[in-house]
Phi, psi and omega in degrees: 000134181243132177245139182221137176292135183239131183244161169247078181279188174303158190298332182294340183258357184295318183295322180296315182291324179296318178294320181300314183290323183290337181269354180289135176292144184241130174238155182243150177230142178284152180287128181236139178288347178076211185284158176238123177253143185238138176225132182235156178243156177284173182288141179228137176269126183268154178241158177297143183287115176222324179204175180300322178298339180277357183264134176271134184248130175239132181250131180243151180239103182277128180290165177289144176062045173270124180275333180206134176239131182230128180249140176232129182239127176252139180243140177238112185260136181289163182290344180281351179277110182274346181233161176298143180256127178272126181250129183243134180235144175229141181230141177205146181272135171067003174194174183285144174300143180259119180208170178245096185299326182270004178081008180283166182278152175280146173293151183298335180291342180268351183262147359275160174273105186270328186293138182283142173212150185254141179231137178217145182222137175212167183243152179223146182210170177279338184289329182225073185292339181290340181255017180274059178207165178211149180227145175209155185235151174232110180284138178057053181287148176289143181287159179115200183281134171239131183253127178247127175253137183225140177199164176260144177245109186240154176280178184300315181292326180289326180293334178288343179277083184290339179281345180285126180227150181231130180240135182234148170232150185225156179216139180239138176239124181249118178266117186269144175261119183253340182269082183232132178257133181271131178249137176267114182286161180267107180198127177073332180263354172065012181266145177269095186256125179236153178242121182268134182218154171233121186233150172247337182222188184298135182228138181252145177229159176219152174209153183258136180256121180281179179292138178093352179267126186241340183227139176233153176224123176268125181239129179246125178229175178054036183276134179198166176262132180291130176085011178234175179290147184288357185278054179267127184279334180228160180261117186280063178222158173239136184241134177219142184224157177204169181255135175072339187225163178289121182291138180227142176283134182283121178236148180287140179228170181278001182284139180276075182242133178247141179249132178242163182091183181268123179258106181283143181295140179282129179300127181204160177208143176251100184286350180286347181254003180230162176300145185292341176287343179254016181282092180207163181214121177253140183201165178277151182234166173251128182290151178057048180208164177269140175239149184235147180233137174240123179248125182238122177287146179262001178234166181275348182274156177297140181243131177253140178195163173244128184241140179218157180234122177251130180252145176225143181186209182245124180290135173276151180296132179086002180284137181266168180287343180089169182282144176284147182268134180254129178263122179253120182259127179278099182287334177296317179288326183288314185265346180076019180238137181283169175057038173256138180286141178289152179261123180247129184235131175250124182256129183274166179299142180232352183215159178279152179284132178282145179219159181285150179289321184245082176279324178069189179268130180257122180236117177268118183275149178259147182267140176227121181279151177249176183280341183277161178291138179059025182251131175195167179214162181242128184229163170290144183299127178094347180268154183244343181285157183287321178250124189262136174279138178223139178260122179262128177280148179292138179058031179214131183274158176231128185245121174257129182236145177207162185235136177251128181278171182293331180276004184252013188271000185272357181253204179234125179272128180242131177239123184239145184216136178210153176266128184272157179298138177239123180283146180080185180088167181282152179288346180266005181286137177236126180248137182228134179234132178234133178234152176238120177260118184223157180244125179089301182260144174276125182241107179276132177299132180234144178275145182277053174206155181280335179271134183295121178054043177273212181277062181271163178271311181194167174279162172217155181253124181297317183219068180177185179265142184259134174227134185220158179209129179235136183210134177270166182288338181285321181285115183261357183276137179267118177238146184250135167268146188226142172238135178242129178240100178288136180050066183294137178296150178287158181127191181269135180243153181227137171242101182265126186240138173227150184223160176209144177230126181219170181264133181296134179087352181247006178083167183278000173281339179288165182224157180269165177296320176234106185279358179291143180238129179260126185236164170240135178228154176219129178232113184211159178231147180201171174292138181054236178238100185055040178064019177224167176231029181079194183286333188249034178201162178233139182263131180226153173253140182232156178232118181214135180063026181077011181235141179260138176212163180244153180203156179268140172249111188279154180230168175058030176082002179283152182226176179105160180299333178247017182055041185254000183258108182264019185296330180245019186273159174274151181284162178296329177297318178293322179294318179293322178297318179297319180296316181293321180296312185291335179270316185285332180292345174292343178293351175297346177279347181299313176301324178294322178295314180296319179294322179295321177293320181294325182266015175067026172268076188286317179296319179295321180295323177296318179295317179297318180294321178297320179291323177301312181293315182297317181293320178297313180294321180295312182289333175290334180266334188275359182281164188287304188250304181273091185219148176225124183242117176268341177221166175304145184299325180294322178294317180293322178295318178299315180297323179294311182293319182297310181289333177295311179292323180293327176296318177296321182295312183289332177292317178296321178291328177292328178286335182283155177263093185230149172297153183299316178299320180295319180295321179296318179296316180295326175301311182292316179297319179295321179297316180293315182295318180294320179299317179294316182295318180293323177295325180290312181201115183281337187253358182292136178300329180293333178297324178271326187285320184298310177297326179295314181293318180294316179296320178294321178296317178298319180297312182293322179295320179294320178295318180296318178295322179294321178297319180291320183291315182273352181054042177205159182292133180220134356285184185289163181296324181299315180293320182293317186276326185263340185236307187292307183296313176299322179297318178294320179295315181294316178296320178295321178295318177294322178293326176295320177297323180289324184283317186256066176285125187284310184212168181292326183290330181256000183294324181294327178290320178293323178291325177294324176298323177296320177300315180294315181296325180295317180295318179293319182296320179296319178299320182285323184279336184292124181291165185289325180225154175298123184269139177240185181289334179264215178286161180298142180286117180278157177289141179297137181281126180283132177284134177287138179294121180252133179279121180292135178291147179292141179297145181295146179292130180239127181266158178296336180293317179294323181293323183284341181282340179282166181280349182268172177287169182295321181291316178297319178298321182290320179294320179296319179294322180294317179296322179295324178293320179294321179295322178294323179293318178298318179295323178293322178294317180296323179294322179290321178296000000 
């Protein structure tokens, strides 16, 4: 096959060029798929579909000019899976698939979901491992990143099988198209450039669209069948075109693949059913991108034709006409004689450049990054405010353009629009602004009527999301309309705005004295929705498959991508009741604290009080909506679990008959061991079970040793039957309620029962006095106050009768009286 540039020069040169082309030898080549590139992923373990963090993300990189991409996924199901596992896959180009994992509704600002995404589902089981795979193809995929999300969808009984695991591996095969002819489009240089071809089978072409070109037209001329008479009324070819990828005709296949989003029709024309003079195709283009054309003959004979592409758009300021194309004719090949000089012909412009009627004002926005993850905004160059004022001219569109990079697709793009106050004017003026937000293609808002601003109903956007704002002159309040695009695809985006001002009551044909409309707009991206998920959700950033994205984790039963669906949510009354129950039921430890102080269990009372405070603060912070946090939640959770286990430990040691030094050592060793275990894993069953078993073993050994030493049953029957056994039963019942929580709605009530049972059990199990290895320590006997007897009266006569001096006699008599008083007191105690 030989391709030659064909021009429409002045009339004097037409005959020369026609003879030149007809004498060129023609060869044919069969259509070949070209090279095949393969990309594989490592093994990934899938989780049940519940939220975005449970979804595994795989990123694929499709090469340029891929005619067909085919993915194959193999699943490996563990032996613990007793039922088939359903595996669900989602695919989307240039950004993450948009879905609602919990089945909640999308907020109205996110609808409609226009971007296309593919969904496929298959099952895998242990009974037939050879069929645990699925394959699907995408013809003509766009080059760049493709994101695949994978998760398992299990029923209620299957989700209870926590040991069941599913591992998947995937492989992609890209079939490359190598037989592509480049066409030089007609734009800015004003030359009529055609490419002459002779084809027997499907042939692909490509052309580049420069900046400012929005519409293209493919024109086919000189069409004929090789070896037949030239009197053919129609051209037996079919033309199809697409942007960025090789165009492929959609054919039905046996693959169970579902397509979501809006699928725009691919521009195509069948020239075999129309006159060959009308064989042309007009379509919208994307600036600064490659476009591809596929021409397929409808007959088995060779088809000759000349194909050209004409571009129309808006000239940028300072754009030049471009270089003229020179045609070099190989006279040696044409005449069959060597050493002939080639003929070079330069064709001058012969026609004016076509341009669009409504080019409007073009505003290129500048990007400004923020400090938050996935946060940035687009502003007019030189402005600092978040929302920029723009003046829209009447009957003239304004196009704002901005670009989103590949690393910015993990957030949510928000576009806001409002009409600003305008001073002056009539009070009956009504201003209306309509915008179209589109990706890749520029979409100007158009009214659904042929008359400009006639009796139309509303504007519509050909390829984009519609945002509108209407405001009367009386209403002075500024309100914003908003559009939300979760996980926006990378590439260039356009916000095309049109405005109209009319008088209320006189119809939209009327006009205002000043038809200009002043607006405020804001274009920004952030995690989730402005880094929040409302009152009933929390915003988190995740990293999977080497890509970062944000998602909301809903609370209190709310569902949806923005936690906006309250169909399964709990009421605020239930949430407040749960918070009060979980915090106030911890006061059941107060009687135990008072009893421990009364019975001289001072160390135990300190531990109980610490647990009371820690548990109250933790549950007050851990609730969904009604919560108060005085410390970080992780610190409060650690304190609650740590003091809970420590309370059980010191209670068991208080019940045991141990020497005081041994008990002190065990207190310290247990505190250190429990702190390390809780720091390692707060929820592991061994963290709770190990201290219980060790403490119970120490308790039973001490009781057994005491029984052997005293040769009597220890402790007494009264303590065992009235205190120990009821305490164990009540504590076990509360622990059972804590362990076997049935559902989220009733878990707070079961946990509150555990708080009450724990306080009662501690009161019953705590012994009356601190037990030691010997007899119980009795309370010290208080001495009764005894009145000292008055010293006996001693007369001077008696003193003088003794052999001692008077002073010595008086001291001796006084000591004798005190000794008699002490003996009398001891005898009375």
